[in-house]
ZAPA-229336 format. One record per residue (C-alpha): residue number from 1; residue in one letter; x, y, z. Coordinates in steps of 0.02 Angstrom, whole numbers. Each point is the difference from the previous one (the first is absolute). Example, Ala and Ser with C-alpha at 12.3 -4.5 7.8 and 13.67 -1.06 7.14 Angstrom:
<recs>
+-----+-----+--------+--------+--------+
|   n | res |     xx |     yy |     zz |
+-----+-----+--------+--------+--------+
|   1 |   A |    615 |   -225 |    390 |
|   2 |   S |     69 |    172 |    -33 |
+-----+-----+--------+--------+--------+
</recs>
This chain:
<recs>
+-----+-----+--------+--------+--------+
|   n | res |     xx |     yy |     zz |
+-----+-----+--------+--------+--------+
|   1 |   M |  -1822 |     16 |   5065 |
|   2 |   N |      3 |    180 |    -61 |
|   3 |   R |   -161 |    100 |     15 |
|   4 |   L |    -32 |    183 |    -38 |
|   5 |   W |   -163 |     94 |     30 |
|   6 |   I |    -17 |    165 |    -92 |
|   7 |   E |   -135 |    104 |     85 |
|   8 |   N |   -102 |    144 |    -70 |
|   9 |   G |     83 |      2 |   -170 |
|  10 |   T |    -57 |     46 |   -174 |
|  11 |   F |     25 |   -147 |   -118 |
|  12 |   V |      2 |     19 |   -190 |
|  13 |   T |    -35 |   -182 |    -37 |
|  14 |   M |      7 |      8 |   -192 |
|  15 |   D |   -158 |   -105 |     -2 |
|  16 |   D |   -131 |     75 |   -117 |
|  17 |   A |   -139 |    -60 |    116 |
|  18 |   A |     68 |     94 |    152 |
|  19 |   P |    142 |    114 |    -55 |
|  20 |   V |     22 |     97 |    163 |
|  21 |   L |    -32 |    -64 |    175 |
|  22 |   K |     23 |     85 |    167 |
|  23 |   G |     32 |   -116 |    144 |
|  24 |   H |    120 |   -138 |     48 |
|  25 |   M |    118 |   -127 |    -78 |
|  26 |   V |     83 |   -148 |     86 |
|  27 |   I |    155 |    -89 |    -65 |
|  28 |   K |     47 |   -174 |     58 |
|  29 |   D |    172 |    -55 |    -59 |
|  30 |   D |      1 |     35 |   -189 |
|  31 |   R |   -189 |     18 |    -29 |
|  32 |   I |   -142 |    123 |     23 |
|  33 |   V |   -121 |    -91 |    115 |
|  34 |   Y |   -123 |    141 |     35 |
|  35 |   L |    -54 |    159 |    -88 |
|  36 |   G |   -157 |     88 |     55 |
|  37 |   A |    -84 |    156 |     67 |
|  38 |   E |    -28 |    -72 |    174 |
|  39 |   A |    137 |    -46 |    122 |
|  40 |   P |     43 |   -185 |    -15 |
|  41 |   Q |    -54 |   -117 |    141 |
|  42 |   P |     91 |    -85 |     77 |
|  43 |   V |    180 |     44 |    -44 |
|  44 |   G |     95 |    -66 |    150 |
|  45 |   E |    141 |     75 |    101 |
|  46 |   D |    150 |    -45 |   -109 |
|  47 |   V |    -33 |    135 |   -128 |
|  48 |   T |     89 |    162 |    -45 |
|  49 |   K |   -116 |    148 |    -24 |
|  50 |   L |     29 |    144 |   -119 |
|  51 |   D |   -102 |    160 |     -2 |
|  52 |   G |    -47 |     29 |   -181 |
|  53 |   S |   -100 |    160 |     25 |
|  54 |   K |    120 |    112 |    -98 |
|  55 |   L |     51 |   -131 |   -129 |
|  56 |   V |    -74 |    -73 |   -158 |
|  57 |   F |     38 |   -182 |    -35 |
|  58 |   M |      1 |    -78 |   -172 |
|  59 |   P |     78 |   -150 |    -88 |
|  60 |   G |    185 |     13 |    -40 |
|  61 |   L |     40 |     65 |   -174 |
|  62 |   V |     57 |   -117 |   -137 |
|  63 |   N |    139 |     56 |   -118 |
|  64 |   T |     -7 |   -116 |   -151 |
|  65 |   H |    155 |     54 |    -96 |
|  66 |   G |    171 |     60 |     52 |
|  67 |   H |    187 |    -23 |      4 |
|  68 |   A |     47 |     31 |    182 |
|  69 |   A |    190 |      7 |    -14 |
|  70 |   M |    -13 |    140 |   -129 |
|  71 |   S |    -44 |    117 |    143 |
|  72 |   L |    189 |     20 |      9 |
|  73 |   L |    -13 |     96 |   -165 |
|  74 |   R |   -137 |    121 |     55 |
|  75 |   G |     33 |    167 |    -84 |
|  76 |   Y |    151 |    -63 |    -95 |
|  77 |   S |    -82 |     27 |   -171 |
|  78 |   D |   -157 |    103 |    -23 |
|  79 |   D |    -92 |     77 |   -147 |
|  80 |   E |     47 |   -132 |   -130 |
|  81 |   N |   -108 |   -111 |   -109 |
|  82 |   L |     -6 |   -184 |     46 |
|  83 |   Q |    127 |    -70 |   -122 |
|  84 |   V |    132 |    134 |     34 |
|  85 |   W |    -30 |    -10 |    187 |
|  86 |   L |      8 |   -191 |     -2 |
|  87 |   Q |    138 |    -38 |   -125 |
|  88 |   E |    117 |    149 |     28 |
|  89 |   K |    -25 |     34 |    185 |
|  90 |   M |    -77 |   -144 |     98 |
|  91 |   W |     76 |   -155 |    -81 |
|  92 |   P |    180 |     64 |      7 |
|  93 |   M |    -20 |     52 |    182 |
|  94 |   E |    -88 |   -162 |     47 |
|  95 |   G |    142 |    -95 |    -83 |
|  96 |   K |    111 |     66 |    139 |
|  97 |   F |   -112 |    -68 |    139 |
|  98 |   V |     72 |   -125 |    122 |
|  99 |   D |    -93 |    -99 |    133 |
| 100 |   G |     15 |    140 |    128 |
| 101 |   D |    -82 |    125 |   -118 |
| 102 |   T |   -150 |   -113 |    -30 |
| 103 |   R |    -18 |    -27 |    187 |
| 104 |   A |     12 |    185 |     42 |
| 105 |   G |   -119 |     53 |   -138 |
| 106 |   S |   -127 |   -134 |     42 |
| 107 |   A |      1 |     39 |    186 |
| 108 |   L |    -20 |    185 |    -39 |
| 109 |   A |   -150 |    -36 |   -111 |
| 110 |   I |    -82 |   -118 |    124 |
| 111 |   S |     15 |    124 |    142 |
| 112 |   E |    -76 |    135 |   -110 |
| 113 |   M |   -144 |   -112 |    -50 |
| 114 |   L |    -38 |    -50 |    179 |
| 115 |   R |      4 |    181 |     58 |
| 116 |   S |   -125 |     47 |   -137 |
| 117 |   G |   -123 |   -142 |     29 |
| 118 |   T |     49 |   -135 |   -125 |
| 119 |   T |    -13 |   -173 |     77 |
| 120 |   L |     20 |   -106 |   -158 |
| 121 |   F |    115 |     39 |   -145 |
| 122 |   V |     55 |    -80 |   -163 |
| 123 |   D |    184 |      6 |    -41 |
| 124 |   M |     82 |    -45 |   -165 |
| 125 |   Y |    190 |     10 |      2 |
| 126 |   D |    158 |   -106 |     14 |
| 127 |   R |     97 |    -60 |    153 |
| 128 |   M |   -172 |    -43 |     64 |
| 129 |   D |     61 |   -107 |    143 |
| 130 |   I |     61 |    162 |     79 |
| 131 |   V |   -168 |     85 |    -30 |
| 132 |   A |    -88 |   -149 |     78 |
| 133 |   E |    114 |      6 |    152 |
| 134 |   E |    -40 |    184 |     27 |
| 135 |   T |   -185 |    -35 |    -25 |
| 136 |   E |      4 |   -137 |    130 |
| 137 |   K |     91 |    107 |    129 |
| 138 |   S |   -111 |    153 |    -22 |
| 139 |   G |   -167 |    -86 |     29 |
| 140 |   I |    -74 |     59 |   -165 |
| 141 |   R |    -91 |   -115 |   -120 |
| 142 |   G |     80 |    -23 |   -172 |
| 143 |   M |    -36 |    -83 |   -165 |
| 144 |   L |    173 |    -14 |    -72 |
| 145 |   T |     70 |    -48 |   -169 |
| 146 |   R |    168 |     -4 |    -86 |
| 147 |   G |    -24 |    113 |   -152 |
| 148 |   V |     97 |    -65 |   -150 |
| 149 |   I |     59 |     94 |   -154 |
| 150 |   G |     36 |   -125 |   -139 |
| 151 |   L |    107 |    106 |   -116 |
| 152 |   C |    153 |   -107 |     32 |
| 153 |   P |     87 |   -160 |    -60 |
| 154 |   E |    -93 |   -164 |     22 |
| 155 |   A |    113 |    -58 |    142 |
| 156 |   V |    -38 |    159 |     96 |
| 157 |   Q |   -185 |    -22 |    -35 |
| 158 |   D |      9 |   -176 |     71 |
| 159 |   A |     87 |     62 |    158 |
| 160 |   K |   -125 |    140 |     27 |
| 161 |   L |   -149 |   -115 |    -22 |
| 162 |   S |     74 |   -127 |    119 |
| 163 |   E |     29 |    137 |    128 |
| 164 |   A |   -180 |     62 |    -19 |
| 165 |   I |    -69 |   -176 |     22 |
| 166 |   A |    110 |    -36 |    151 |
| 167 |   F |    -51 |    162 |     84 |
| 168 |   A |   -185 |    -27 |    -33 |
| 169 |   S |      9 |   -179 |     64 |
| 170 |   N |    104 |     36 |    154 |
| 171 |   W |    -93 |    153 |     66 |
| 172 |   N |   -182 |    -35 |    -42 |
| 173 |   G |    -97 |     -7 |    164 |
| 174 |   K |    148 |     51 |    108 |
| 175 |   A |      1 |    132 |    139 |
| 176 |   E |   -150 |    -86 |     80 |
| 177 |   G |    -94 |     15 |   -163 |
| 178 |   R |     34 |    186 |    -25 |
| 179 |   I |    108 |    -32 |   -155 |
| 180 |   S |    -71 |    -70 |   -161 |
| 181 |   T |     84 |     -7 |   -170 |
| 182 |   M |    -27 |     18 |   -187 |
| 183 |   L |    101 |    -21 |   -160 |
| 184 |   S |     37 |    155 |   -103 |
| 185 |   P |     73 |     19 |   -173 |
| 186 |   H |     34 |    187 |      4 |
| 187 |   A |   -100 |     51 |   -156 |
| 188 |   P |    -46 |    -63 |   -173 |
| 189 |   Y |    127 |    119 |    -76 |
| 190 |   T |    143 |    -57 |    113 |
| 191 |   C |    -31 |   -187 |    -10 |
| 192 |   P |     -4 |   -103 |   -161 |
| 193 |   P |   -161 |   -100 |    -29 |
| 194 |   A |     80 |   -170 |     28 |
| 195 |   Y |     72 |     62 |    165 |
| 196 |   I |   -170 |     62 |     58 |
| 197 |   E |    -72 |   -171 |    -41 |
| 198 |   R |    127 |    -79 |    118 |
| 199 |   F |    -62 |    111 |    141 |
| 200 |   I |   -179 |    -50 |    -39 |
| 201 |   Q |     49 |   -183 |      6 |
| 202 |   A |     91 |     23 |    166 |
| 203 |   A |   -147 |     95 |     75 |
| 204 |   T |   -116 |   -141 |    -52 |
| 205 |   E |    113 |   -132 |     78 |
| 206 |   L |     18 |     99 |    162 |
| 207 |   D |   -181 |     59 |      0 |
| 208 |   L |     53 |    182 |     16 |
| 209 |   P |    -68 |    163 |    -74 |
| 210 |   L |     89 |    106 |   -130 |
| 211 |   H |     43 |    185 |      4 |
| 212 |   T |     70 |    113 |   -136 |
| 213 |   H |      9 |    178 |    -66 |
| 214 |   L |   -123 |     29 |   -143 |
| 215 |   S |    -30 |    139 |   -127 |
| 216 |   E |     76 |    135 |    110 |
| 217 |   T |     47 |    118 |   -143 |
| 218 |   R |    -64 |     33 |   -175 |
| 219 |   A |    175 |    -27 |    -70 |
| 220 |   E |      7 |   -172 |     81 |
| 221 |   V |   -164 |    -51 |    -83 |
| 222 |   E |     55 |     66 |   -170 |
| 223 |   Q |    165 |    -93 |     14 |
| 224 |   H |    -94 |   -158 |     43 |
| 225 |   V |   -113 |     13 |   -151 |
| 226 |   K |    151 |     30 |   -112 |
| 227 |   E |     97 |   -148 |     71 |
| 228 |   Y |   -139 |   -128 |     27 |
| 229 |   G |   -143 |     61 |   -109 |
| 230 |   M |   -118 |     17 |    147 |
| 231 |   R |    -30 |    102 |    156 |
| 232 |   P |     68 |    -59 |    169 |
| 233 |   V |   -165 |    -62 |     72 |
| 234 |   E |    -36 |   -114 |   -148 |
| 235 |   H |    182 |    -56 |      0 |
| 236 |   L |     -6 |    -55 |    183 |
| 237 |   D |   -169 |    -81 |    -25 |
| 238 |   R |     62 |   -104 |   -146 |
| 239 |   L |    150 |    -55 |    103 |
| 240 |   G |   -119 |    -62 |    135 |
| 241 |   F |     52 |    127 |    132 |
| 242 |   F |   -179 |     33 |     52 |
| 243 |   S |    -35 |   -184 |     23 |
| 244 |   R |     80 |     26 |    171 |
| 245 |   P |    -68 |    120 |    133 |
| 246 |   S |     79 |    163 |    -58 |
| 247 |   L |     37 |    175 |     61 |
| 248 |   V |     63 |    130 |   -125 |
| 249 |   A |     76 |    168 |     46 |
| 250 |   H |    -45 |    165 |    -86 |
| 251 |   A |   -107 |    -54 |   -149 |
| 252 |   V |     -6 |    181 |    -55 |
| 253 |   H |    -18 |    -20 |   -188 |
| 254 |   L |   -144 |   -120 |    -30 |
| 255 |   N |   -135 |     -3 |   -133 |
| 256 |   N |   -178 |    -60 |     27 |
| 257 |   E |     37 |   -176 |    -60 |
| 258 |   E |    146 |    -16 |    121 |
| 259 |   I |   -104 |     60 |    147 |
| 260 |   A |   -134 |   -127 |    -44 |
| 261 |   L |    130 |   -138 |    -11 |
| 262 |   L |     76 |     42 |    169 |
| 263 |   A |   -175 |     -5 |     75 |
| 264 |   A |    -38 |   -167 |    -82 |
| 265 |   R |    163 |    -75 |     63 |
| 266 |   E |    -29 |     71 |    176 |
| 267 |   V |    167 |     92 |     -4 |
| 268 |   S |     27 |    131 |    135 |
| 269 |   V |     84 |    166 |    -38 |
| 270 |   S |    112 |    102 |    115 |
| 271 |   H |    -36 |    183 |    -36 |
| 272 |   N |    153 |    110 |     37 |
| 273 |   P |    -61 |    178 |    -33 |
| 274 |   V |    141 |    100 |     81 |
| 275 |   S |    140 |    -95 |    -85 |
| 276 |   N |    -90 |      1 |   -167 |
| 277 |   L |    -22 |    188 |      9 |
| 278 |   K |    178 |     36 |     57 |
| 279 |   L |     74 |   -102 |   -143 |
| 280 |   A |   -129 |     72 |   -122 |
| 281 |   S |    -55 |   -177 |    -42 |
| 282 |   G |   -182 |     52 |    -10 |
| 283 |   V |   -162 |    -24 |     94 |
| 284 |   A |    -76 |   -174 |     12 |
| 285 |   R |   -184 |    -21 |    -45 |
| 286 |   L |    -52 |    -36 |    178 |
| 287 |   P |   -188 |     36 |    -16 |
| 288 |   D |    -10 |   -107 |   -157 |
| 289 |   L |     95 |   -143 |     82 |
| 290 |   L |   -117 |      2 |    150 |
| 291 |   K |   -156 |      9 |   -109 |
| 292 |   A |     62 |   -151 |    -97 |
| 293 |   G |     17 |    -98 |    161 |
| 294 |   V |    190 |      2 |     14 |
| 295 |   N |     62 |     -4 |    179 |
| 296 |   V |    112 |    153 |     19 |
| 297 |   S |    113 |     27 |    150 |
| 298 |   L |    132 |    132 |     39 |
| 299 |   G |    189 |      0 |     -1 |
| 300 |   T |    132 |    131 |     33 |
| 301 |   D |    134 |    -75 |   -113 |
| 302 |   S |    171 |     43 |     71 |
| 303 |   A |     51 |    152 |    100 |
| 304 |   A |    120 |     36 |   -144 |
| 305 |   S |   -147 |     43 |   -112 |
| 306 |   N |   -131 |     60 |    123 |
| 307 |   N |     91 |     65 |    115 |
| 308 |   N |    -88 |    -67 |    154 |
| 309 |   L |    -92 |   -158 |     50 |
| 310 |   D |   -154 |     84 |     75 |
| 311 |   L |   -149 |    -97 |    -65 |
| 312 |   F |   -120 |    133 |     64 |
| 313 |   E |     74 |    111 |   -136 |
| 314 |   E |    -42 |   -131 |   -131 |
| 315 |   I |   -177 |    -14 |     68 |
| 316 |   R |    -27 |    189 |     -5 |
| 317 |   L |     76 |     20 |   -172 |
| 318 |   S |   -106 |   -144 |    -69 |
| 319 |   A |   -155 |     92 |     55 |
| 320 |   L |     57 |    169 |    -66 |
| 321 |   L |     94 |    -43 |   -159 |
| 322 |   H |   -139 |    -94 |    -85 |
| 323 |   K |   -127 |    136 |     39 |
| 324 |   G |    112 |    126 |    -86 |
| 325 |   V |     40 |   -109 |   -150 |
| 326 |   S |   -180 |    -52 |    -30 |
| 327 |   G |    -88 |    160 |     47 |
| 328 |   D |   -113 |   -106 |    109 |
| 329 |   P |      7 |     37 |    189 |
| 330 |   T |    -81 |   -168 |     34 |
| 331 |   A |    130 |   -100 |    -98 |
| 332 |   I |     86 |    -71 |    154 |
| 333 |   P |    -96 |     41 |    160 |
| 334 |   A |     91 |      6 |    167 |
| 335 |   W |    -68 |   -168 |     57 |
| 336 |   Q |     59 |    -83 |   -160 |
| 337 |   A |    173 |     78 |     16 |
| 338 |   L |     17 |    -64 |    178 |
| 339 |   K |    -50 |   -175 |    -56 |
| 340 |   L |    140 |      2 |   -130 |
| 341 |   G |    127 |      8 |    140 |
| 342 |   T |    -82 |   -129 |    112 |
| 343 |   V |   -133 |   -121 |    -64 |
| 344 |   H |     62 |     -3 |   -179 |
| 345 |   G |    180 |    -17 |     55 |
| 346 |   A |    -39 |   -153 |    104 |
| 347 |   S |    -98 |    -74 |   -146 |
| 348 |   A |    143 |     36 |   -121 |
| 349 |   L |    113 |   -107 |    110 |
| 350 |   W |   -128 |   -139 |     24 |
| 351 |   K |    -22 |     40 |    184 |
| 352 |   S |   -174 |     75 |      7 |
| 353 |   D |    -62 |   -139 |    113 |
| 354 |   E |    113 |     63 |    140 |
| 355 |   L |     55 |    179 |    -38 |
| 356 |   G |    -66 |    166 |    -64 |
| 357 |   M |   -146 |     23 |    120 |
| 358 |   L |    -36 |     15 |    185 |
| 359 |   R |   -117 |   -145 |     33 |
| 360 |   E |    -14 |   -136 |    130 |
| 361 |   G |    108 |   -148 |    -50 |
| 362 |   M |    118 |    102 |   -109 |
| 363 |   K |    185 |     22 |     33 |
| 364 |   A |     43 |    139 |    121 |
| 365 |   D |     95 |    109 |   -124 |
| 366 |   F |    -58 |    177 |     37 |
| 367 |   I |     58 |    178 |     28 |
| 368 |   A |    -50 |    144 |    112 |
| 369 |   I |    -11 |    176 |    -70 |
| 370 |   D |     22 |    148 |    117 |
| 371 |   T |   -150 |    109 |    -41 |
| 372 |   D |     24 |    124 |    143 |
| 373 |   Q |     77 |    123 |   -122 |
| 374 |   P |    -65 |    156 |    -89 |
| 375 |   H |    -12 |    -78 |   -174 |
| 376 |   F |   -128 |   -128 |     63 |
| 377 |   F |   -121 |    132 |     67 |
| 378 |   P |   -143 |     25 |     -5 |
| 379 |   M |    -41 |   -187 |     13 |
| 380 |   T |   -118 |    -12 |   -148 |
| 381 |   D |     39 |   -152 |   -108 |
| 382 |   I |    146 |   -106 |     60 |
| 383 |   V |     17 |    -92 |   -167 |
| 384 |   S |     16 |    168 |    -88 |
| 385 |   H |    129 |     56 |    127 |
| 386 |   L |    104 |   -159 |    -20 |
| 387 |   V |      5 |     20 |   -189 |
| 388 |   Y |     12 |    188 |    -24 |
| 389 |   S |     80 |     62 |    162 |
| 390 |   A |    105 |   -139 |     77 |
| 391 |   S |    177 |    -54 |    -36 |
| 392 |   G |    114 |   -137 |     60 |
| 393 |   R |     69 |    121 |    129 |
| 394 |   D |   -165 |    -14 |     93 |
| 395 |   V |     26 |   -186 |     37 |
| 396 |   R |     34 |    -21 |    186 |
| 397 |   H |     -8 |   -189 |     31 |
| 398 |   V |     11 |   -156 |   -108 |
| 399 |   W |    -40 |   -182 |     39 |
| 400 |   I |     39 |   -150 |   -111 |
| 401 |   D |    -56 |   -176 |     45 |
| 402 |   G |    -60 |     77 |    163 |
| 403 |   V |    175 |     58 |     45 |
| 404 |   Q |     31 |    186 |     20 |
| 405 |   V |    144 |     49 |   -113 |
| 406 |   L |    -20 |    191 |      8 |
| 407 |   R |    -40 |     93 |    161 |
| 408 |   D |    -13 |    188 |      7 |
| 409 |   R |     81 |     12 |   -172 |
| 410 |   E |    152 |   -104 |     48 |
| 411 |   C |     41 |   -171 |    -74 |
| 412 |   L |     13 |   -124 |    142 |
| 413 |   L |     98 |   -137 |    -89 |
| 414 |   M |    119 |    109 |   -101 |
| 415 |   D |    144 |    115 |     49 |
| 416 |   E |    -52 |    151 |   -102 |
| 417 |   E |    147 |    109 |     45 |
| 418 |   K |    122 |   -136 |    -56 |
| 419 |   I |   -101 |    -29 |   -159 |
| 420 |   R |      8 |    183 |    -51 |
| 421 |   F |    186 |     10 |     38 |
| 422 |   E |     41 |   -155 |   -101 |
| 423 |   A |   -108 |     54 |   -147 |
| 424 |   Q |     92 |    166 |    -11 |
| 425 |   A |    170 |    -84 |     15 |
| 426 |   C |    -43 |   -128 |   -135 |
| 427 |   F |    -56 |    135 |   -122 |
| 428 |   E |    159 |     99 |     26 |
| 429 |   R |    104 |   -155 |    -31 |
| 430 |   L |    -97 |    -35 |   -160 |
| 431 |   L |     50 |    170 |    -67 |
| 432 |   T |    184 |    -43 |     17 |
| 433 |   R |     -2 |   -176 |    -72 |
+-----+-----+--------+--------+--------+
</recs>
């Protein structure tokens, strides 16, 4: 039995009823069994104590959209629009990837996410067995899916779909429940309608959610209208995509009717503000989505278009960007921004009953922020400081399923020096292939 007693800590619970609590938290195995202002009684002798007096504890961050192995291409192509960046830079380089590249890039991304406080991430890519293996070894929690581009001959489509189904079936629930899976046609503009319908059918048969890119650029939407006579949201709805639990990434270019439809279908959106700005894709209508009742979470997208996986940066930018765009300083308050990266992320991945808050009975996925630093003083409003002052570099410890996976800013289950070395070597080999 594993028990941890955190004494004299500050806990940002993410619970609207009691957002900040100063006191104690006890972990037994993989669950929070006590959280309160008074010291717990009795605790017993077989417990590890941690002094939390200079730390702030909060739920682990949830990154709801990314492509981990693309961290290998960080900085390879900057300052391009999406289609040029994707078709002329990324796809040719990714076409050179071998298994070792996917492993090195995924391990690099996972170590970066753990060090910056992400405890649950979504990954859409290929060679997903390798990504799953790295996820299992690292101790992180992952919702993984084989992303499929359908612009290929029918036989290749069949093979890709079979691979996606096999991966989703084989890995769902593995790593002691830390890995769950989805099915993912890449996007409505990269997958023919009949092919998307096959994914929907497979998701129904396997009882799995669906994930896709949606309305990321204005050009994509215009192309869709020209080719299919309707916008992407209506197109997916008519195909039955939203009949399954669904998570869509980006959703930058939506009209009022589309926002209302996503709300009615209970579709969650992964807002990726840094990537969308860097690729000049636009600014999603976050305040309007939230007002309509759409559950919006946060994603980093890949390190090739971000160029880091620090979800605190997405939280801060979500609060700032929409104030500037709207002219309304109350558009996204700090508390709302922090919920995007925690509570809303867990809800987007259908895990809000166990993750996203610090509460008795919830999974022990949480992080400790080192607040004994100048940019956290004076200690006025800790929620404000976490949103407007903190970064992933302030994360000192991380626990997932009650197991400590980061201690004093070092990953305990990963060889970080080896990971960095192999990532650099893989990139240099890619340049010569």
